[in-house]
PyMOL Python script that loads the backbone (N, CA, C, O; Angstrom):
from pymol import cmd

cmd.read_pdbstr("""\
ATOM      1  N   MET A   1     -17.033  18.060  -6.137  1.00  0.00           N
ATOM      2  CA  MET A   1     -15.589  18.227  -6.211  1.00  0.00           C
ATOM      3  C   MET A   1     -15.059  17.420  -7.394  1.00  0.00           C
ATOM      4  O   MET A   1     -15.347  16.230  -7.517  1.00  0.00           O
ATOM      5  N   LYS A   2     -14.298  18.058  -8.249  1.00  0.00           N
ATOM      6  CA  LYS A   2     -13.785  17.403  -9.456  1.00  0.00           C
ATOM      7  C   LYS A   2     -12.895  16.211  -9.146  1.00  0.00           C
ATOM      8  O   LYS A   2     -12.956  15.200  -9.845  1.00  0.00           O
ATOM      9  N   MET A   3     -12.080  16.308  -8.127  1.00  0.00           N
ATOM     10  CA  MET A   3     -11.109  15.255  -7.833  1.00  0.00           C
ATOM     11  C   MET A   3     -11.656  14.219  -6.851  1.00  0.00           C
ATOM     12  O   MET A   3     -10.896  13.390  -6.350  1.00  0.00           O
ATOM     13  N   ARG A   4     -12.942  14.251  -6.573  1.00  0.00           N
ATOM     14  CA  ARG A   4     -13.525  13.320  -5.597  1.00  0.00           C
ATOM     15  C   ARG A   4     -13.260  11.867  -5.991  1.00  0.00           C
ATOM     16  O   ARG A   4     -12.891  11.060  -5.138  1.00  0.00           O
ATOM     17  N   TRP A   5     -13.439  11.520  -7.259  1.00  0.00           N
ATOM     18  CA  TRP A   5     -13.221  10.142  -7.704  1.00  0.00           C
ATOM     19  C   TRP A   5     -11.776   9.719  -7.461  1.00  0.00           C
ATOM     20  O   TRP A   5     -11.520   8.579  -7.074  1.00  0.00           O
ATOM     21  N   LEU A   6     -10.826  10.638  -7.687  1.00  0.00           N
ATOM     22  CA  LEU A   6      -9.420  10.320  -7.478  1.00  0.00           C
ATOM     23  C   LEU A   6      -9.125  10.130  -5.994  1.00  0.00           C
ATOM     24  O   LEU A   6      -8.360   9.244  -5.614  1.00  0.00           O
ATOM     25  N   THR A   7      -9.728  10.955  -5.171  1.00  0.00           N
ATOM     26  CA  THR A   7      -9.546  10.834  -3.731  1.00  0.00           C
ATOM     27  C   THR A   7     -10.049   9.482  -3.238  1.00  0.00           C
ATOM     28  O   THR A   7      -9.364   8.808  -2.468  1.00  0.00           O
ATOM     29  N   VAL A   8     -11.227   9.087  -3.670  1.00  0.00           N
ATOM     30  CA  VAL A   8     -11.809   7.802  -3.269  1.00  0.00           C
ATOM     31  C   VAL A   8     -10.940   6.648  -3.767  1.00  0.00           C
ATOM     32  O   VAL A   8     -10.657   5.710  -3.021  1.00  0.00           O
ATOM     33  N   PHE A   9     -10.520   6.721  -5.022  1.00  0.00           N
ATOM     34  CA  PHE A   9      -9.699   5.667  -5.604  1.00  0.00           C
ATOM     35  C   PHE A   9      -8.374   5.512  -4.855  1.00  0.00           C
ATOM     36  O   PHE A   9      -7.987   4.399  -4.499  1.00  0.00           O
ATOM     37  N   LEU A  10      -7.684   6.624  -4.618  1.00  0.00           N
ATOM     38  CA  LEU A  10      -6.382   6.551  -3.953  1.00  0.00           C
ATOM     39  C   LEU A  10      -6.511   6.095  -2.503  1.00  0.00           C
ATOM     40  O   LEU A  10      -5.628   5.413  -1.983  1.00  0.00           O
ATOM     41  N   LYS A  11      -7.591   6.463  -1.863  1.00  0.00           N
ATOM     42  CA  LYS A  11      -7.819   5.983  -0.499  1.00  0.00           C
ATOM     43  C   LYS A  11      -7.961   4.459  -0.497  1.00  0.00           C
ATOM     44  O   LYS A  11      -7.407   3.782   0.369  1.00  0.00           O
ATOM     45  N   GLU A  12      -8.701   3.925  -1.463  1.00  0.00           N
ATOM     46  CA  GLU A  12      -8.858   2.477  -1.568  1.00  0.00           C
ATOM     47  C   GLU A  12      -7.535   1.793  -1.898  1.00  0.00           C
ATOM     48  O   GLU A  12      -7.234   0.730  -1.356  1.00  0.00           O
ATOM     49  N   VAL A  13      -6.750   2.395  -2.780  1.00  0.00           N
ATOM     50  CA  VAL A  13      -5.436   1.841  -3.121  1.00  0.00           C
ATOM     51  C   VAL A  13      -4.554   1.787  -1.877  1.00  0.00           C
ATOM     52  O   VAL A  13      -3.871   0.789  -1.646  1.00  0.00           O
ATOM     53  N   LYS A  14      -4.564   2.852  -1.073  1.00  0.00           N
ATOM     54  CA  LYS A  14      -3.754   2.880   0.141  1.00  0.00           C
ATOM     55  C   LYS A  14      -4.190   1.780   1.113  1.00  0.00           C
ATOM     56  O   LYS A  14      -3.347   1.122   1.722  1.00  0.00           O
ATOM     57  N   GLU A  15      -5.489   1.582   1.259  1.00  0.00           N
ATOM     58  CA  GLU A  15      -5.985   0.540   2.158  1.00  0.00           C
ATOM     59  C   GLU A  15      -5.549  -0.843   1.686  1.00  0.00           C
ATOM     60  O   GLU A  15      -5.109  -1.667   2.489  1.00  0.00           O
ATOM     61  N   ILE A  16      -5.669  -1.095   0.395  1.00  0.00           N
ATOM     62  CA  ILE A  16      -5.266  -2.394  -0.156  1.00  0.00           C
ATOM     63  C   ILE A  16      -3.758  -2.598   0.011  1.00  0.00           C
ATOM     64  O   ILE A  16      -3.319  -3.681   0.397  1.00  0.00           O
ATOM     65  N   ASN A  17      -2.967  -1.563  -0.278  1.00  0.00           N
ATOM     66  CA  ASN A  17      -1.521  -1.678  -0.115  1.00  0.00           C
ATOM     67  C   ASN A  17      -1.148  -1.989   1.328  1.00  0.00           C
ATOM     68  O   ASN A  17      -0.280  -2.825   1.579  1.00  0.00           O
ATOM     69  N   GLN A  18      -1.792  -1.328   2.266  1.00  0.00           N
ATOM     70  CA  GLN A  18      -1.481  -1.574   3.673  1.00  0.00           C
ATOM     71  C   GLN A  18      -1.820  -3.006   4.067  1.00  0.00           C
ATOM     72  O   GLN A  18      -1.094  -3.626   4.844  1.00  0.00           O
ATOM     73  N   GLU A  19      -2.925  -3.536   3.530  1.00  0.00           N
ATOM     74  CA  GLU A  19      -3.277  -4.931   3.788  1.00  0.00           C
ATOM     75  C   GLU A  19      -2.232  -5.874   3.192  1.00  0.00           C
ATOM     76  O   GLU A  19      -1.828  -6.842   3.837  1.00  0.00           O
ATOM     77  N   GLU A  20      -1.798  -5.594   1.968  1.00  0.00           N
ATOM     78  CA  GLU A  20      -0.803  -6.444   1.309  1.00  0.00           C
ATOM     79  C   GLU A  20       0.539  -6.393   2.041  1.00  0.00           C
ATOM     80  O   GLU A  20       1.228  -7.408   2.143  1.00  0.00           O
ATOM     81  N   ILE A  21       0.908  -5.226   2.547  1.00  0.00           N
ATOM     82  CA  ILE A  21       2.150  -5.100   3.322  1.00  0.00           C
ATOM     83  C   ILE A  21       2.051  -5.956   4.581  1.00  0.00           C
ATOM     84  O   ILE A  21       2.996  -6.666   4.924  1.00  0.00           O
ATOM     85  N   MET A  22       0.912  -5.891   5.270  1.00  0.00           N
ATOM     86  CA  MET A  22       0.733  -6.702   6.484  1.00  0.00           C
ATOM     87  C   MET A  22       0.753  -8.196   6.160  1.00  0.00           C
ATOM     88  O   MET A  22       1.328  -8.989   6.906  1.00  0.00           O
ATOM     89  N   LEU A  23       0.126  -8.578   5.046  1.00  0.00           N
ATOM     90  CA  LEU A  23       0.140  -9.987   4.650  1.00  0.00           C
ATOM     91  C   LEU A  23       1.560 -10.451   4.333  1.00  0.00           C
ATOM     92  O   LEU A  23       1.946 -11.568   4.675  1.00  0.00           O
ATOM     93  N   GLY A  24       2.329  -9.591   3.679  1.00  0.00           N
ATOM     94  CA  GLY A  24       3.727  -9.926   3.404  1.00  0.00           C
ATOM     95  C   GLY A  24       4.520 -10.112   4.687  1.00  0.00           C
ATOM     96  O   GLY A  24       5.347 -11.019   4.783  1.00  0.00           O
ATOM     97  N   GLN A  25       4.273  -9.264   5.663  1.00  0.00           N
ATOM     98  CA  GLN A  25       4.963  -9.381   6.954  1.00  0.00           C
ATOM     99  C   GLN A  25       4.558 -10.666   7.663  1.00  0.00           C
ATOM    100  O   GLN A  25       5.394 -11.347   8.256  1.00  0.00           O
ATOM    101  N   LEU A  26       3.269 -10.992   7.599  1.00  0.00           N
ATOM    102  CA  LEU A  26       2.803 -12.249   8.195  1.00  0.00           C
ATOM    103  C   LEU A  26       3.455 -13.453   7.524  1.00  0.00           C
ATOM    104  O   LEU A  26       3.864 -14.400   8.195  1.00  0.00           O
ATOM    105  N   ALA A  27       3.548 -13.410   6.210  1.00  0.00           N
ATOM    106  CA  ALA A  27       4.166 -14.517   5.476  1.00  0.00           C
ATOM    107  C   ALA A  27       5.626 -14.687   5.877  1.00  0.00           C
ATOM    108  O   ALA A  27       6.103 -15.809   6.046  1.00  0.00           O
ATOM    109  N   GLN A  28       6.326 -13.578   6.027  1.00  0.00           N
ATOM    110  CA  GLN A  28       7.738 -13.655   6.416  1.00  0.00           C
ATOM    111  C   GLN A  28       7.893 -14.236   7.816  1.00  0.00           C
ATOM    112  O   GLN A  28       8.818 -15.005   8.078  1.00  0.00           O
ATOM    113  N   GLY A  29       6.991 -13.868   8.705  1.00  0.00           N
ATOM    114  CA  GLY A  29       7.099 -14.315  10.092  1.00  0.00           C
ATOM    115  C   GLY A  29       6.601 -15.719  10.344  1.00  0.00           C
ATOM    116  O   GLY A  29       7.052 -16.384  11.277  1.00  0.00           O
ATOM    117  N   ASN A  30       5.672 -16.177   9.521  1.00  0.00           N
ATOM    118  CA  ASN A  30       5.030 -17.468   9.803  1.00  0.00           C
ATOM    119  C   ASN A  30       5.317 -18.562   8.785  1.00  0.00           C
ATOM    120  O   ASN A  30       4.945 -19.716   8.999  1.00  0.00           O
ATOM    121  N   ALA A  31       5.962 -18.223   7.700  1.00  0.00           N
ATOM    122  CA  ALA A  31       6.192 -19.207   6.636  1.00  0.00           C
ATOM    123  C   ALA A  31       7.184 -20.284   7.069  1.00  0.00           C
ATOM    124  O   ALA A  31       8.067 -20.052   7.896  1.00  0.00           O
ATOM    125  N   VAL A  32       7.012 -21.448   6.493  1.00  0.00           N
ATOM    126  CA  VAL A  32       7.906 -22.565   6.753  1.00  0.00           C
ATOM    127  C   VAL A  32       8.986 -22.628   5.683  1.00  0.00           C
ATOM    128  O   VAL A  32      10.147 -22.906   5.982  1.00  0.00           O
ATOM    129  N   THR A  33       8.606 -22.370   4.440  1.00  0.00           N
ATOM    130  CA  THR A  33       9.566 -22.489   3.350  1.00  0.00           C
ATOM    131  C   THR A  33      10.223 -21.141   3.035  1.00  0.00           C
ATOM    132  O   THR A  33       9.647 -20.077   3.262  1.00  0.00           O
ATOM    133  N   VAL A  34      11.436 -21.221   2.512  1.00  0.00           N
ATOM    134  CA  VAL A  34      12.168 -20.024   2.114  1.00  0.00           C
ATOM    135  C   VAL A  34      11.433 -19.303   0.988  1.00  0.00           C
ATOM    136  O   VAL A  34      11.411 -18.073   0.941  1.00  0.00           O
ATOM    137  N   GLU A  35      10.834 -20.069   0.088  1.00  0.00           N
ATOM    138  CA  GLU A  35      10.117 -19.473  -1.037  1.00  0.00           C
ATOM    139  C   GLU A  35       8.963 -18.600  -0.561  1.00  0.00           C
ATOM    140  O   GLU A  35       8.741 -17.513  -1.094  1.00  0.00           O
ATOM    141  N   THR A  36       8.234 -19.072   0.435  1.00  0.00           N
ATOM    142  CA  THR A  36       7.107 -18.307   0.959  1.00  0.00           C
ATOM    143  C   THR A  36       7.598 -17.071   1.702  1.00  0.00           C
ATOM    144  O   THR A  36       6.995 -16.003   1.599  1.00  0.00           O
ATOM    145  N   LYS A  37       8.683 -17.208   2.446  1.00  0.00           N
ATOM    146  CA  LYS A  37       9.264 -16.047   3.126  1.00  0.00           C
ATOM    147  C   LYS A  37       9.720 -15.008   2.095  1.00  0.00           C
ATOM    148  O   LYS A  37       9.521 -13.809   2.289  1.00  0.00           O
ATOM    149  N   ASP A  38      10.325 -15.466   1.013  1.00  0.00           N
ATOM    150  CA  ASP A  38      10.765 -14.557  -0.049  1.00  0.00           C
ATOM    151  C   ASP A  38       9.578 -13.868  -0.714  1.00  0.00           C
ATOM    152  O   ASP A  38       9.644 -12.682  -1.040  1.00  0.00           O
ATOM    153  N   LEU A  39       8.496 -14.611  -0.913  1.00  0.00           N
ATOM    154  CA  LEU A  39       7.295 -14.016  -1.493  1.00  0.00           C
ATOM    155  C   LEU A  39       6.741 -12.925  -0.565  1.00  0.00           C
ATOM    156  O   LEU A  39       6.330 -11.859  -1.024  1.00  0.00           O
ATOM    157  N   GLY A  40       6.735 -13.202   0.724  1.00  0.00           N
ATOM    158  CA  GLY A  40       6.279 -12.210   1.693  1.00  0.00           C
ATOM    159  C   GLY A  40       7.142 -10.959   1.667  1.00  0.00           C
ATOM    160  O   GLY A  40       6.628  -9.844   1.746  1.00  0.00           O
ATOM    161  N   LYS A  41       8.441 -11.142   1.557  1.00  0.00           N
ATOM    162  CA  LYS A  41       9.348  -9.998   1.472  1.00  0.00           C
ATOM    163  C   LYS A  41       9.094  -9.194   0.201  1.00  0.00           C
ATOM    164  O   LYS A  41       9.076  -7.964   0.231  1.00  0.00           O
ATOM    165  N   MET A  42       8.900  -9.894  -0.914  1.00  0.00           N
ATOM    166  CA  MET A  42       8.623  -9.223  -2.176  1.00  0.00           C
ATOM    167  C   MET A  42       7.314  -8.439  -2.101  1.00  0.00           C
ATOM    168  O   MET A  42       7.228  -7.320  -2.606  1.00  0.00           O
ATOM    169  N   MET A  43       6.304  -9.020  -1.476  1.00  0.00           N
ATOM    170  CA  MET A  43       5.017  -8.331  -1.320  1.00  0.00           C
ATOM    171  C   MET A  43       5.179  -7.062  -0.499  1.00  0.00           C
ATOM    172  O   MET A  43       4.665  -6.005  -0.862  1.00  0.00           O
ATOM    173  N   GLU A  44       5.892  -7.177   0.602  1.00  0.00           N
ATOM    174  CA  GLU A  44       6.091  -6.016   1.474  1.00  0.00           C
ATOM    175  C   GLU A  44       6.844  -4.908   0.744  1.00  0.00           C
ATOM    176  O   GLU A  44       6.453  -3.743   0.812  1.00  0.00           O
ATOM    177  N   GLU A  45       7.910  -5.262   0.052  1.00  0.00           N
ATOM    178  CA  GLU A  45       8.710  -4.259  -0.656  1.00  0.00           C
ATOM    179  C   GLU A  45       7.951  -3.647  -1.832  1.00  0.00           C
ATOM    180  O   GLU A  45       7.974  -2.431  -2.023  1.00  0.00           O
ATOM    181  N   SER A  46       7.284  -4.480  -2.613  1.00  0.00           N
ATOM    182  CA  SER A  46       6.569  -4.005  -3.793  1.00  0.00           C
ATOM    183  C   SER A  46       5.418  -3.071  -3.406  1.00  0.00           C
ATOM    184  O   SER A  46       5.265  -1.994  -3.982  1.00  0.00           O
ATOM    185  N   HIS A  47       4.630  -3.483  -2.448  1.00  0.00           N
ATOM    186  CA  HIS A  47       3.504  -2.663  -2.034  1.00  0.00           C
ATOM    187  C   HIS A  47       3.965  -1.447  -1.236  1.00  0.00           C
ATOM    188  O   HIS A  47       3.276  -0.428  -1.202  1.00  0.00           O
ATOM    189  N   GLY A  48       5.117  -1.550  -0.601  1.00  0.00           N
ATOM    190  CA  GLY A  48       5.702  -0.383   0.063  1.00  0.00           C
ATOM    191  C   GLY A  48       6.098   0.680  -0.945  1.00  0.00           C
ATOM    192  O   GLY A  48       5.876   1.870  -0.726  1.00  0.00           O
ATOM    193  N   ARG A  49       6.690   0.241  -2.059  1.00  0.00           N
ATOM    194  CA  ARG A  49       7.038   1.198  -3.126  1.00  0.00           C
ATOM    195  C   ARG A  49       5.784   1.820  -3.725  1.00  0.00           C
ATOM    196  O   ARG A  49       5.749   3.020  -3.998  1.00  0.00           O
ATOM    197  N   CYS A  50       4.771   1.015  -3.926  1.00  0.00           N
ATOM    198  CA  CYS A  50       3.509   1.531  -4.465  1.00  0.00           C
ATOM    199  C   CYS A  50       2.906   2.543  -3.489  1.00  0.00           C
ATOM    200  O   CYS A  50       2.375   3.570  -3.912  1.00  0.00           O
ATOM    201  N   GLU A  51       2.983   2.263  -2.213  1.00  0.00           N
ATOM    202  CA  GLU A  51       2.487   3.187  -1.189  1.00  0.00           C
ATOM    203  C   GLU A  51       3.216   4.526  -1.279  1.00  0.00           C
ATOM    204  O   GLU A  51       2.601   5.586  -1.159  1.00  0.00           O
ATOM    205  N   ASP A  52       4.527   4.469  -1.490  1.00  0.00           N
ATOM    206  CA  ASP A  52       5.306   5.701  -1.640  1.00  0.00           C
ATOM    207  C   ASP A  52       4.859   6.481  -2.875  1.00  0.00           C
ATOM    208  O   ASP A  52       4.749   7.706  -2.833  1.00  0.00           O
ATOM    209  N   GLU A  53       4.606   5.778  -3.962  1.00  0.00           N
ATOM    210  CA  GLU A  53       4.162   6.434  -5.196  1.00  0.00           C
ATOM    211  C   GLU A  53       2.785   7.075  -5.011  1.00  0.00           C
ATOM    212  O   GLU A  53       2.539   8.177  -5.500  1.00  0.00           O
ATOM    213  N   VAL A  54       1.902   6.388  -4.312  1.00  0.00           N
ATOM    214  CA  VAL A  54       0.571   6.945  -4.050  1.00  0.00           C
ATOM    215  C   VAL A  54       0.700   8.193  -3.172  1.00  0.00           C
ATOM    216  O   VAL A  54       0.039   9.202  -3.422  1.00  0.00           O
ATOM    217  N   ASP A  55       1.545   8.124  -2.150  1.00  0.00           N
ATOM    218  CA  ASP A  55       1.758   9.292  -1.281  1.00  0.00           C
ATOM    219  C   ASP A  55       2.314  10.475  -2.071  1.00  0.00           C
ATOM    220  O   ASP A  55       1.914  11.618  -1.850  1.00  0.00           O
ATOM    221  N   ASP A  56       3.229  10.199  -2.987  1.00  0.00           N
ATOM    222  CA  ASP A  56       3.776  11.273  -3.837  1.00  0.00           C
ATOM    223  C   ASP A  56       2.675  11.905  -4.680  1.00  0.00           C
ATOM    224  O   ASP A  56       2.620  13.127  -4.823  1.00  0.00           O
ATOM    225  N   LEU A  57       1.796  11.072  -5.240  1.00  0.00           N
ATOM    226  CA  LEU A  57       0.697  11.589  -6.045  1.00  0.00           C
ATOM    227  C   LEU A  57      -0.267  12.421  -5.199  1.00  0.00           C
ATOM    228  O   LEU A  57      -0.743  13.471  -5.630  1.00  0.00           O
ATOM    229  N   ILE A  58      -0.543  11.938  -3.998  1.00  0.00           N
ATOM    230  CA  ILE A  58      -1.422  12.682  -3.088  1.00  0.00           C
ATOM    231  C   ILE A  58      -0.835  14.058  -2.801  1.00  0.00           C
ATOM    232  O   ILE A  58      -1.543  15.064  -2.837  1.00  0.00           O
ATOM    233  N   ASN A  59       0.454  14.094  -2.519  1.00  0.00           N
ATOM    234  CA  ASN A  59       1.109  15.375  -2.235  1.00  0.00           C
ATOM    235  C   ASN A  59       1.134  16.266  -3.468  1.00  0.00           C
ATOM    236  O   ASN A  59       0.920  17.474  -3.365  1.00  0.00           O
ATOM    237  N   LYS A  60       1.393  15.680  -4.631  1.00  0.00           N
ATOM    238  CA  LYS A  60       1.457  16.443  -5.875  1.00  0.00           C
ATOM    239  C   LYS A  60       0.111  17.080  -6.200  1.00  0.00           C
ATOM    240  O   LYS A  60       0.041  18.226  -6.645  1.00  0.00           O
ATOM    241  N   LYS A  61      -0.952  16.320  -5.972  1.00  0.00           N
ATOM    242  CA  LYS A  61      -2.295  16.811  -6.282  1.00  0.00           C
ATOM    243  C   LYS A  61      -2.919  17.563  -5.113  1.00  0.00           C
ATOM    244  O   LYS A  61      -4.046  18.046  -5.219  1.00  0.00           O
ATOM    245  N   SER A  62      -2.191  17.668  -3.989  1.00  0.00           N
ATOM    246  CA  SER A  62      -2.684  18.351  -2.793  1.00  0.00           C
ATOM    247  C   SER A  62      -4.049  17.838  -2.362  1.00  0.00           C
ATOM    248  O   SER A  62      -4.962  18.614  -2.080  1.00  0.00           O
ATOM    249  N   LEU A  63      -4.171  16.512  -2.317  1.00  0.00           N
ATOM    250  CA  LEU A  63      -5.454  15.907  -1.973  1.00  0.00           C
ATOM    251  C   LEU A  63      -5.647  15.768  -0.461  1.00  0.00           C
ATOM    252  O   LEU A  63      -6.780  15.687   0.012  1.00  0.00           O
ATOM    253  N   GLY A  64      -4.572  15.740   0.283  1.00  0.00           N
ATOM    254  CA  GLY A  64      -4.691  15.625   1.732  1.00  0.00           C
ATOM    255  C   GLY A  64      -5.404  14.378   2.191  1.00  0.00           C
ATOM    256  O   GLY A  64      -6.164  14.417   3.159  1.00  0.00           O
ATOM    257  N   LEU A  65      -5.173  13.279   1.517  1.00  0.00           N
ATOM    258  CA  LEU A  65      -5.859  12.023   1.867  1.00  0.00           C
ATOM    259  C   LEU A  65      -5.482  11.491   3.235  1.00  0.00           C
ATOM    260  O   LEU A  65      -6.284  10.821   3.885  1.00  0.00           O
ATOM    261  N   LEU A  66      -4.290  11.777   3.668  1.00  0.00           N
ATOM    262  CA  LEU A  66      -3.842  11.198   4.920  1.00  0.00           C
ATOM    263  C   LEU A  66      -4.725  11.602   6.085  1.00  0.00           C
ATOM    264  O   LEU A  66      -4.824  10.876   7.074  1.00  0.00           O
ATOM    265  N   ALA A  67      -5.369  12.757   5.973  1.00  0.00           N
ATOM    266  CA  ALA A  67      -6.260  13.230   7.024  1.00  0.00           C
ATOM    267  C   ALA A  67      -7.669  12.670   6.884  1.00  0.00           C
ATOM    268  O   ALA A  67      -8.478  12.775   7.806  1.00  0.00           O
ATOM    269  N   VAL A  68      -7.966  12.072   5.723  1.00  0.00           N
ATOM    270  CA  VAL A  68      -9.296  11.531   5.479  1.00  0.00           C
ATOM    271  C   VAL A  68      -9.384  10.138   6.061  1.00  0.00           C
ATOM    272  O   VAL A  68      -8.507   9.310   5.814  1.00  0.00           O
ATOM    273  N   SER A  69     -10.419   9.863   6.824  1.00  0.00           N
ATOM    274  CA  SER A  69     -10.554   8.520   7.399  1.00  0.00           C
ATOM    275  C   SER A  69     -11.593   7.716   6.668  1.00  0.00           C
ATOM    276  O   SER A  69     -11.839   6.561   7.017  1.00  0.00           O
TER     277      SER A  69
END
""", "prot")
cmd.dss("prot")
cmd.show_as("cartoon", "prot")
cmd.util.cbc("prot")
cmd.orient("prot")
């Protein structure tokens, strides 16, 4: 399959983004300092936007990654 490399790459990007979003949420919930809470919020928002962009690319290329486990 020609797009196999792209499918594998985007799947890995989605996994990393989801981990970063969870880490940002953990930082917001468990941080002591305002700076760390703000960093967690920035991580969640930034990686959330990246997740949206990856989903748009998946839909544009009709890769159907969401069904791939």
